[in-house]
C-alpha positions in Angstrom: 23.9 -21.1 19.5 20.2 -21.9 18.7 19.4 -18.4 18.9 22.0 -17.2 16.3 21.1 -19.9 14.0 17.3 -18.9 14.3 18.2 -15.2 13.5 20.3 -16.1 10.4 17.7 -18.6 9.1 15.0 -15.9 9.6 16.6 -13.5 7.2 17.1 -16.4 4.7 13.5 -17.5 4.4 11.7 -14.4 2.6 8.1 -14.2 3.5 5.7 -13.5 0.7 3.0 -11.9 2.9 5.3 -8.6 3.6 5.6 -8.3 -0.4 2.1 -8.7 -0.8 1.4 -6.0 1.7 3.7 -3.6 -0.2 2.0 -4.4 -3.6 -1.5 -4.0 -2.4 -0.4 -0.8 -0.7 0.9 0.6 -3.7 -2.2 -0.6 -5.7 -4.2 1.3 -3.1 -2.1 4.3 -3.4 -2.1 4.3 -7.2 -6.2 4.0 -7.2 -6.4 6.8 -4.7 -4.4 9.1 -6.9 -6.3 8.1 -10.0 -9.6 9.4 -7.9 -8.0 12.3 -6.9 -6.3 13.4 -10.0 -8.4 11.8 -13.1 -10.7 14.8 -13.5 -7.8 17.4 -13.4 -5.6 15.4 -15.7 -8.2 14.9 -18.3 -8.1 11.1 -18.0 -11.7 10.7 -17.4 -14.7 11.6 -15.3 -16.0 9.8 -12.2 -19.9 9.9 -12.0 -19.8 10.7 -8.2 -20.3 14.0 -6.3 -16.7 15.8 -6.0 -16.7 15.6 -2.3 -17.2 11.7 -2.2 -14.5 11.4 -4.9 -12.0 13.4 -2.5 -12.9 11.4 0.5 -12.7 8.1 -1.5 -9.3 9.0 -2.8 -8.0 10.2 0.8 -9.1 6.9 2.2 -7.5 4.8 -0.6 -4.4 6.7 -0.2 -4.4 6.5 3.7 -5.1 2.6 3.6 -2.3 2.3 1.1 0.3 4.0 3.1 -0.9 1.7 6.2 -0.5 -1.4 4.0 3.1 -0.2 2.9 4.1 0.6 6.5 2.9 -2.8 7.4 4.9 -4.4 4.7 8.0 -2.6 5.5 7.9 -3.4 9.0 7.2 -7.0 8.7 10.2 -6.9 6.0 12.7 -5.2 8.0 11.9 -4.9 11.7 
């Protein structure tokens, strides 16, 4: 009986931490894509070497995907 109440109560209480993980992850992905695509799309020129821009964009996108994965894992599993 108590276990059933705990599982239903757990679904009702939405934690804000996983939502924060999702939002931060999306911001990191957007910033990573901006770093990768800014010069090609004509949005601006970053004053860093091209290799560093690619590395930074890749790391930001990868970290953003990790954050999104953690947020989804905490929300649904």
